[in-house]
N, C-alpha and C positions, 0 to 999 in steps of 0.2 A: 505493500500500499504506500502511497505517496508519503513521505515524511510530513508534509505541510497540513495534511488532512487526518492522520490516524488518532491524534488525540484532539480533534475538532470538539468543542462543546455545543456546536451547532447541530441539533437534532436531525436536520435534513441532511447535512453533510455526512453524518455518522451513519445514517440510513442508506443513502445512496452510494456511499463510498467513492465519491468523486469531487472534484473542485467545483465551487459554485459557478464559476465561468463556465462550466461545461452543462450546466442543469438545461433541460429540455422541458417542453410543456409536458410530455409524456412521463418524465421524472416526477413533475409537480403533482400530476394527476394520481401516479402510481403511489406517492407519499401520502396523500390526501385519503385514498382509498384504503391503504394497507395500515394506516397509523390511526385510524379511527377520527380524523379531524372533521369537525361539525361546522366550522365556520373558517371563512376566508377574509382576511382584511386587506384592503389597498390603503397604503399610506403614501403620503406625498407633502413634501414641504411648501407651504404657501408664501405670499409676500412677507409674512411677518416672521419667516424662517423657522417656525414651529411646525411640527408635523399633523397633518389632518389624517383622518380615517373615515374609510367607506367599508361597512359590513356587509357580507353576503352568507346566508345560511347555505350549507352543502346538503341539498336534498334531491338534485337532479343532476344526473351526469352530463347531459346535453347543456344544461345551463352552465355548469363548471367549465366546459370546453369552450362556451361562448364567451365568458368573462375573461378567460385567460388569454383567448385569442383577440378579441375584439375590445377588452376594457369596459369602461363605462363613461358615460357622458356626467360633466360636473359643470358647476355654475362658476365660470372664471371671474366673472365680476365680484364675487364673494370672496375669491382667493387672492386677487391680484389688484392693486389699486390702479393700474394702468388700463385695465380691461374695462369697458363700457357696456353696461347692461344691454343695450342693443345687439350686441355682438359677443355674447359671453359664453356661448357653448365651447367647452373644451372637453377633451377625452383623456382619461387617465388609463395607461396600459401597464400592466406589472412587468418588471425585470426579474426574470427567473432566478438570476444569481443572487438576489437579495433574500431570497425565502428563508424565514426561520419560524420556530414555533413560539408564539407570544408568552413569555414566561410569566405575564401577569394576568392572562385572560382566564376567567372562572371555567370555561369550558375549553376544549382542544381547539386551538386556532392556528391557522397558519397565516402569517404575515408577508407582505412583499413591498416594496418600494416601488413607486410608479414613475414613468415619464410622461409629461404633457404633450398632446398633440392639439393641433388647430382644427376646425372644421373641414379642412381639406386633405386632413390625414398627415400633415407634415408636423415635424417637432416643433413645438411653440419656440418661436425664436427668443421671447423674452423670458423663458423659464430659467430659473438659476441653474438647474441640473443641466439643461442642454447647453447653457453657456459656458459650464465647465467642460462638457464633453467637446463642445466645439474648440475651446482653448487649447485642450489637450491634442486634438487631431491636428489643429495648426502647428502646435509646438513641434510635434514629431515630424510633420510633413517638412518643416522649415530647417530642422536642426538634425533629424536622424535620432534624437534622443527621446527617452521616456521620462516624465516628471513623476517622480514618486514624492508623496508627502506623508507627514505624520503630525498629529497635534498633541499639545500638551492641554488637557482640559483642567482648568482650575476652577474650584467652586468652594463656596462656604456651605457648611452644614451648621444648623441654628437650632439649639434646643434648651430647655430649662437647666440653669446651672445647679448641679447637686451640690456642689461646695466641696468635693473630694478631689485630692491630688490636682490642684490647680496647675496648668502649665504656665511655663515661663513665657510672658507677654512677648509676642513677635519672635519666638524662639522654636516655633512649632516644627521646623524643618525635619522630617524622617523621626519624628517622635514616636515612641512606643507607647503601648497602654501601660499603666492606667493614666499617665499624663495626656495622652491623646485619647480623646472619648470616642471617635467614630472610626476606628480602624475597621472594626467588625462590619460596620455599615458600608464602608467603602469596599471592603472584600465582596459583600454581597452585590453590590452594584457591578463589579468587576466580572462576576460569575454571570450576571444578567446580562451584560454586553457581550460576554463571550458566546452566550446563547444566541444572540442575535447575528454573529458571525464577526464580531469585532476583534482585531488582531491586536492585543494589548501587550505593551511592553513591560509596565509595571505600575503600581500604584504606591501612594506614600501620603503622609501628612505634609502640608506646606507650612512655609514661614507664619502665616497670618493665624493669630489665636488671641481672643480678647474677651472680656465679658462687658455686657452692656445691658442695664435695666433687668438683671436678673437672668440674662440668657448668655449661654456660650457660644460664641462665633468661632467656628473651627475650619480652617482652609485645608483642602485636601486637592491632590492633583492624580488623574489617571493618564498616562501617556501611552501612545499607541506606537506600533511599528510602521516602518515606511511601506507603503503599498501605492499602487497607482492612484493618482490623486483623485479621481473619481471615485473610487473604493473608499478612500480616506474620507470624503466629505460624506457618504453614506453612513460610515462608521461613527463619526461624530454627531450626526443629527440623532441617529438611534441611540448613542450613549446618552445624550442629553434627556432623551424621551425616557430611558430606563432610569437613570439617576431620580428624575423627578417621581416617576411611578414609584419607585421603592421608598423613596422619602415620604410619599403620600401614605402608603401602606403603614409605615412605621411612625406615622404622625411626627415627623420631622420637617423642617422648611430646609430648602437649598436654594442658593441663588448664585447664578453665573455672572452677575453684575460687576462691572469693571471696579468699582469702588463702592464700598458701603459705609464708610465713616472716615474722618479725618485721622491722619497719623498712624494708620494701619494699613497692611499690605493690601493692594487691590489684586484682583484676579485678571490674568492675561490668557490668550489663546496663542502661544508661541506656535509658529509652523516650522517643522524642520523640511528641508528640501534635499532630495537625493536625485541627482541626474544619473540615468542609466543609459548605456548603450548596449542593447540586447539584454543578456544576463549579466553584464559586466559593469561595475561602477565607473563613470565618468567625473566622479566628484572629486577625488583624491586618490593619491598614491603614496608610497613610502616616503616620498620627498616633500608631501603637503598637498594643497589645492592644485587641481589642474587649471590650465587656462580656460577650459570650459567654464569651470565654476566661478574663476574671477570675471569672466565677461559676463555671466549669468548675474552675479551681484551687481556689476555695473549697472545693469538695467534695473535692479532694484533700488539703486542708489538714486537713479534719474526718477524714477516713478514713485517713489516713496510717499511723497506728499498725497498724491492722488490714490495710492492704495488705502489710505486711513477712510476713504469714503465707503469703503467695503468691509473694513475691519474695525473701525471705531465710529459707530454709527448713532449714538445719542450724546447728549451733553456729559454724562458722567464718565463717558469714556475719556474725556479730556481732563478730568479730576485725577486720573490715575497717570497720565503722560505729563507729569511735572518734572522740573529740575532736581537732581541729587536724589533721586529714588532709582531702583533697578529698572522701572520702566524707562524706554527711551524716549529723548526728545531731540536728539541731534541725528542728522543722516550720516552715519559712518559704519564701519565695520571693523572687526577685529578677531585675533584668536583668544578663545577662553575668556572673553571680556565682557562682563555682564552690564556694562555701561553704555554699549553700542546697540545699534538699531538691528544689525545682522552680525551674529555671534557664530564662530567656527570653532567648535569645540576640538576637531581633530584628534579624538581619541583612536587607539587601536592603530596607530600608523607607525609607533616606534620599532616594530619588529621584535619586542621582548616576549618571550615565552612566560606570560605571567601565569598561566596554570600551571606549568612545571614548578615555577618558583614558589607558588603557594602551597603546591601538593607534593613535591617531591619529584625526583628525577624519573620515578615509574610513570608519571603523568604525561611526560613529554611525547610519548609515541601517540597519545589519544588527542591532544589538543591540535596538532597541525590539521585535523580533519575539519576543523571550522574555518571557514573563509572569513576572514575579518576585513576583506577589502571593501565589502558592501556596507560595513558599519557606519563610516563616516557620513556625516550631514553637516549642512548649515542651516542655521535657524533666523528666521525673521520674527521679531519680537514685540511689535507695536500692537497687533490685533488682540480682541478681547471678546468675551461671551456675547456681546451685542451683535457679532457679525452674523452675516447670512455666509455659512462656510463655503457654499457653492460658488457665489460670487467673490468671496475673498480668494479661494484658490484659484479661481479663473483669472482674477486680477493679477495674483502672483505669477501665474503660468504666462500671461501676456508680458509681464515685466521681464521675465527670465528670457522669453523669446527676443524682446526688444534689445537686451544686452548681447545676446548671442548673433543677432542679424547686424549689429552695429559694425562699424570698421573695427577690426580686431584690435589695431594699435590704438584706437580712440577710446575703445571699452577698457582696456587693460590700464591706460593712463587714467580713466575715471576711478578705477578700483584702487590704483595706488594713490592717488589724491585724496580718497576717502578712507583710506586705512589708517587706524590708530592703535597703538600698542601701549596705551596707558589709561589711567581712569580720567576720562574727559573732565569730569566734574571737578577734579583738583588741578587741572591745569587750563586756566582760561585763555592762554594763547593757542591751545588747540581747539577749544570751543568757537573762538572768535571766526576761524576760517571755515567752519561747518555750517552748512543749511540746517534749519529747524523743521521738526514735523509741524503741521497746522495745530493751533492753539485752541480751536473750537469747530464746530460743525460748519459754521459758514466759511471759514478758512479752508477747511477739507473740501467743500462744496466747489470752490473756485479752483483748487488744485485739480479736481476731477474735470471741470470745464476746460482748463488749460489743456490737458492731455486726453481730451475724448477722442480725438481721430485715432489715437493709438490702440484703444480699447475697442472701438467699432471697426477697426481695419480688418478685412477679411471676414466681416459678419460675426465676430466672436460676441462682442456685447451688442445687443441693439440699441438703436438711438432711443427708443422708448425706455429701455432699461436705465441707460444712463441719466435720461431726463426725469425718471422717477427717483433715482438716488439723489440727484442734485436736489429736487423738489422737497424730499424728505429732510435732507440736512439743512436746507435754507428755511424750513418750517419752524425750527426751534428758536426760541428767544435767546439771542446772545446776550443781550443785557443781563436777563435772569440768571443765567450760567455765570457771567462774569461775576455778579453780586454774591452768588453761592460760594465762590471761591474763597472769600473772606469771611463768610457768615456760616458758621457750623450748622445753625437750625435750618437755614435755607438750603445747605447741601444736603442735609439728612431728608428734608422734604422732597428734594429732587431725586435722591436715591430711591427713595420709597416709590416714587412715580415709576421709576425704570427698573424696579427690582427683579422681576422676572423677564428682563429683555431676552431676546435671542430664542 
């Protein structure tokens, strides 16, 4: 059996014993019939970034075949703000590779994510999922590479403070129980996410923890493995859905909001990037980053201000992006540097046999079997939980292509000029030469307008989608947000308003 599926926690994968990418309609029908599935759910992300659900009772084989083949009609004007009621008929068609057994349903239920189609049977140009698919297709067509991504999903868990074993304020990173209160909850979340097909790297408690008004706020993180960007987006939206469902079952509250109070760590959505050429990494070698990666980073440096329009979508996003914090504000990159926008960890490139060192010489023969060349990634660190992950990853993909299609010498020059090897917050002379990210939603909108032609090139982002994002950003009251920066009560009021963003 394929090593990548033999331990899968996805019941459909375990039953069919094949990779999700190979699922067919016949496979889905066989699983439904032989596994006693009583309901099929179609799920799809709408304009607010949240998953919507359409339920079907399985009581007729012909009807099951029909919905799996033709999908179903939905009201697009209720799902997306840019669709008018007069032409609102859309169709949702399931993608078989996303099938999983719903871990929260009270009766046996098979769920699948769907793609949107218009009245003529074409993929909906303004659908976030199609935008990402188009971005990935154009990226590969132009560069011969594949864009792999993985997200670091940070969130706060909130519950009554029992007053036992209080954690050290803002020192919760990788804390163990009993000082960390929600490790068991996070592990249950990871198990549920794995059941949906999520490829998880690890989970841990994060820096942020504090008490407020008799409640514990504890920050957690679940990080994924790098996969094709289209699958990465699917996994992230399902992960947020799973975490919220489990929290509701356990009467906990969770939030992916970028900032929930002053002076405490905010939550980001760091995206790790891996460039692949076939099955081999084009990101790094034993000597460090490849020119492919440096040129791609140059694209991120140029388009960074506009990317905030997809990754930082409400006023509280910019309460997190402030100077002298770990969240980035200046457009630069560096190795192992947490004050930069794009960080390059460059682990596993030293060539040392750490397994043998840790376990003794007898382990040396086992360790070389693992290929470490695909481990290195580089991460862009501005986005947060307010992002529509499909649009965000599509925007990042466009930026990577932009850098790779740029004149090579020019791209490498941009990369050299934006590289820093120090904590920029302690070196004002370095800060002075760097451009800054937008400071609020209005500035983010203007940045997107400036680079709109880059994102709409080759039909990746539709003009309607760009206009919708710009309109949404401009709708926020900049004066209110500015006042909240220096008034904690106003900030908390705004935080409450966007508490369940994304």
